[in-house]
Structure formats: structure tokens, C-alpha cells
C-alpha positions in Angstrom: 1.2 7.1 195.6 3.3 6.7 198.8 4.1 8.9 201.9 6.7 10.4 199.6 4.0 11.9 197.3 4.0 15.6 197.2 1.0 17.1 198.4 0.9 19.3 195.4 -0.1 16.3 193.4 -3.2 15.8 195.5 -6.4 17.6 195.3 -7.5 19.6 198.4 -10.3 17.1 198.9 -7.8 14.2 199.0 -5.5 16.2 201.6 -8.5 16.8 203.6 -9.6 13.1 203.5 -6.0 12.0 204.5 -6.2 14.6 207.5 -9.5 13.1 208.6 -8.2 9.6 208.5 -5.2 10.6 210.5 -7.5 12.3 212.9 -9.5 9.1 213.4 -6.2 7.1 213.8 -5.1 9.6 216.5 -8.4 9.4 218.3 -8.2 5.7 218.2 -4.5 5.7 219.3 -4.1 8.4 221.8 -7.6 8.9 223.1 -9.4 12.2 223.5 -9.6 14.8 226.3 -12.8 16.0 228.0 -13.2 18.8 225.3 -13.8 16.0 222.8 -12.2 15.8 219.5 -10.8 19.0 218.1 -12.1 20.7 215.1 -10.0 20.4 212.2 -9.3 23.1 209.8 -7.2 22.1 206.7 -6.2 25.4 205.0 -3.2 27.3 203.5 -0.9 29.7 205.3 1.8 32.3 203.9 4.6 31.5 206.1 6.6 28.2 207.0 4.4 26.9 209.8 3.2 23.3 209.1 0.1 23.5 211.5 -0.9 24.7 215.0 -3.3 23.8 217.8 -5.5 26.6 219.3 -6.2 25.5 222.9 -8.8 28.3 223.5 -11.0 27.2 220.6 -9.8 23.5 220.6 -9.0 23.5 217.0 -6.2 22.2 214.9 -5.1 24.1 211.8 -3.2 22.1 209.1 -1.5 24.4 206.7 -1.3 21.8 203.7 0.6 24.1 201.3 3.6 24.1 203.7 3.3 20.3 204.3 5.2 19.2 201.0 4.6 15.4 201.4 2.1 13.1 202.8 4.6 12.0 205.3 5.0 15.6 206.6 1.2 15.9 206.6 0.9 12.9 208.8 3.6 13.8 211.0 2.1 17.5 211.5 -1.5 16.0 212.1 0.1 13.8 214.9 2.0 16.5 216.2 -0.9 18.9 216.5 -3.3 16.1 217.8 -0.8 15.5 220.6 -1.1 19.3 221.7 -4.8 18.7 221.8 -4.7 16.2 224.4 -1.7 17.4 226.4 -2.3 18.5 229.9 -0.5 21.9 230.6 -1.3 23.6 227.3 -2.5 26.6 229.2 1.2 26.9 230.4 2.6 26.5 226.7 3.7 30.2 226.5 5.4 30.2 229.9 7.1 26.9 229.2 8.3 28.3 225.8 9.7 31.4 227.4 11.5 29.4 230.1 12.8 26.8 227.9 12.6 27.9 224.2 10.6 26.4 221.6 12.7 23.3 221.1 13.2 22.6 224.7 9.5 23.1 225.8 8.4 19.9 227.2 5.1 20.0 225.4 6.9 20.3 222.1 9.5 17.5 222.9 6.6 15.2 223.5 4.6 16.3 220.3 7.6 15.8 218.2 8.4 12.3 220.0 4.8 11.3 218.8 5.4 12.2 215.3 7.6 9.1 215.1 4.3 7.1 214.9 3.7 8.3 211.5 4.9 5.1 209.9 2.3 3.1 212.0 -0.5 5.6 211.0 0.4 5.5 207.4 0.3 1.7 207.3 -2.9 1.5 209.2 -5.0 4.1 207.3 -3.3 6.4 204.7 -1.6 3.8 202.6 -4.8 1.7 202.0 -6.4 5.0 200.9 -3.8 6.1 198.6 -3.6 2.6 197.0 -7.3 2.7 196.5 -7.5 6.3 195.0 -4.5 5.3 192.7 -6.5 2.6 191.2 -9.6 4.8 190.3 
């Protein structure tokens, strides 16, 4: 299995474990904010959204059925974790109205962090996938 592995070939338990590994990596790499580590919900969603961050409840939602590969799963986790540590999330709606979703500075930063997926994959996800492949 690799980062190209379709999530449809993984059990929900393995998907959850990958998300937990990425969460731990994000905490170690980016740190946490005063609220602590966000609660992680790995679930499904009837739409095209990969994930979202709820600033009020400090929760990350990952919609694994929409993340078609391990790579997209990792990128989504990093993206949403970035939102959980960003200053100014209370202004998210205002910034989106003023700039649009794609030009919202909070979204630009989160998309930029997604580029760290290769490092995360190499550090924690690849060793896990190699281990479970041998089982």
C-alpha cells in the first residue's frame, strides 16, 4: 500500500488509525493552541467536502468517503488541523465574504500546509502501511 491506495480498500479502523497518526504528527510538527488538541471525528458525508473544522466545538471532521486516496486523507487532515491552530478563525466567515473561499487568507495558509503531506507520509503513514501490508 502507498499514498495512492484508494481509501475504499482500507477498513474504517485503518482509516481512523491513519488519521490518528497524522493528528499526532500535526501536533508534533505544528504545535497546539490553548484549547488543546481538537477532537477528531472520522465519518462519512453525502457531499463533496473532504473535511471541516468546527471552531466553536474545537472538532475536526474528516469525511473519509470523499477522500479517495491516502494522500488526500493526509492532506485533508493537515488542512483541517491548520485551521484548528490558526488565529483569526472567528473571522473566517467575514474573510470568506470579503475575499471569497479561495482567496480567504486562512484557506490559503491551510492549502499551503497541505504540501507537507509527503513529510507526514514518510514519517508515520508509510511505516504503518508497510506494517499492515505484511500482516
